[in-house]
N, C-alpha and C positions, 0 to 999 in steps of 0.2 A: 302374654299379650292377648287381649280380646280384640276381635275384629268385628266390624259392623258393615252392613251393606252400603256401599257407596256414600258413606258419610251422612246417612239419614239423620234427621233430627238435630243437625248441627254438630254431631260427633265427628271426629276425624276418622279416616278409614281404619286406622289401627289405634286402639286405646291402650296407652301404657298403664300398667297396674302395679301396685305395691301390695305384696302379700304379707300376712302375718299368720303363721300356723298356730292354731289354738290347741288342737288335739289331733293326734294321729293314732288310729286304732287298726284293728285287723281288717275291717270292712270299709271304714270311712275316715276321711281326714276333714277337719273343719278349719277353714281359712277365713280370715277377714281380708277382703279385697277393697282397696281404696281406688275409686274410679273418678277421674277428673271429669267434670261436667262442662258443657259449653260456656257457662257463665263464669268459669274459673274456680268454682267451688269443688269440693270433693265429697263424694258419697261413699259410705262404707256399706258393703254388702257381705252377708254371711253366706259362704259357699261350702256346700258339702260335696267333697270329691268322693265319688263312689265308683267302684269298678263296674264295668258293663255287665249285663246279665243276659241270659238266654232262657227262653221258655218254649214249650211244645204243646200244640193242639194235637193230641194223639187220638186218632179215630180207628177203632177196631173194625173187623169185618162185618159186625152187626150194626155199624154206624153209630156206635156208642162212643162218647168222649171219655177219655181216662183223666180223672181228676184225683188230686191227693188232698186229704184232710190232715192238717198239721197245726200244732200250737203256734200261736204268734203272740209272744209276750208283750210286744209293743202295743198291741190293741186289746190285750187281755182276753183272748178267745181263740178257739180253733177256727181256721178258715179252710174253705174248699177252694183249691187253686189248680192252675196248670202246673205240671212238673216244671221246675225251673231251678236255676242256680247261677252263681257268679262265674264269669269267664276268667279262668286262670291266666296268669301272665304267659304270653306266648301261644295261647290257645285261640283257635278260631271259634266264633259264636256257634257255628253249626256243630262243632265237635262237643261243645258244652251242652248243647241241646240233646245230642245223642247220649252223652254220658248221664245227664240228669234223668232222661227217659228211662234208661236202664236201671239206675240206682233207685229211683223213686217208684217205678211201676213194675219192674221185672220184665219189661218188654224192650225190644230193639226194633229198629227199622232201617233198612238200607235206602229208604226213600224219604228224605227230609227236604222240604222246599221252604224257602223264605216266604213269610206271610206279611209281616209288618214289622217296623221298628220305630221306636219313639223315645223321646226323653220323658222320664217318669214325672219329673217336676222341675222344669227348667228355670223356674223362678229362684231356686236355691241349690239345685243338685245337678251334678254332671252325669248322673246315671243314664246310660243309653241301653234300652232293652230291645233285644232281637227275638222275634217270635217266629217259629217254624211250624209247619204242618208235617206230621208223620202219619203215613198210612202203611198198609201191608205190614202190620205189626207181627212180630214173632216173639214167643216167650223166650226169656233168657235167664241166666242165673242172677238172682237179686243180690246186690252187694251194697246195701245202704250205708251211708255215713254213720259212724258210731253214735253221734249226738242227735240223729233224726228219729222222730216219732211220727210215723206216716201210716195213714190208712188209704188204700186204693179204693176209689169210688168210680163206678161206671154209670154213665147217665146218657140217655138219648139227647142229641143236640137240641131238639125243640124244648125239652124240659130245662136244659142248661140255659138256653136263651130266655125262657120264661123267668128263671131264677135271677138272671142278670137284670131283667127289666123290672122285677119287683124288689131288687136290692138284696135278695137273699145271698147271691154271689156278689161280693163287694170288693174283692181284690182287683186292683187296677189292671194288672197284666192279664188276668183271667177275663175280665170284662172286655178289654181291647182285643185279645186273641180270639175269644169266642164270637164276638160281633164281626170281626174281620173275616173269620172263617165262614160264618153264616152268610155274610154278604157275598162271599166268593161262590158258595155252593147253591144258594137258593135264588139269587137274583143276578141279573146282568146289567151293566151300566147302560 
């Protein structure tokens, strides 16, 4: 069932849906949802069900941000990104953030704070991404996933923000996380 706020736009409070699963994979499930419209017609929407994710803006004692460069076959290039991963079933997003920080950077932090969360592309995907800030970093044993090819890159926050604004850093979670952290640290509402 989909819900809408107080029946806006003529929709009832709760929208009944009919689903048809098209594909179920390890990371995503593709469904067709039939949504009744106020005029009695039905619209079909393609919905990608995606597990939630967690990412970390990790800042070391020298105020450098830890980023990871890794191949992204979907876009055909290597991207520089925040350490991140999928939330495992039964796992809390903060635990995912801590796990990914350790696996991808070789650092841990006992101090992780929520920064921002958002739907990555709510027009077609259910993915909710949680971003945390990690400070007081300590080196730990690196235990990367077997299939990951990752390079750790340290960068001053100002340089990272410049790269966001010029489009050099173009991964959405990285853009959102860095801008949210920058806003928190350099300006007050």
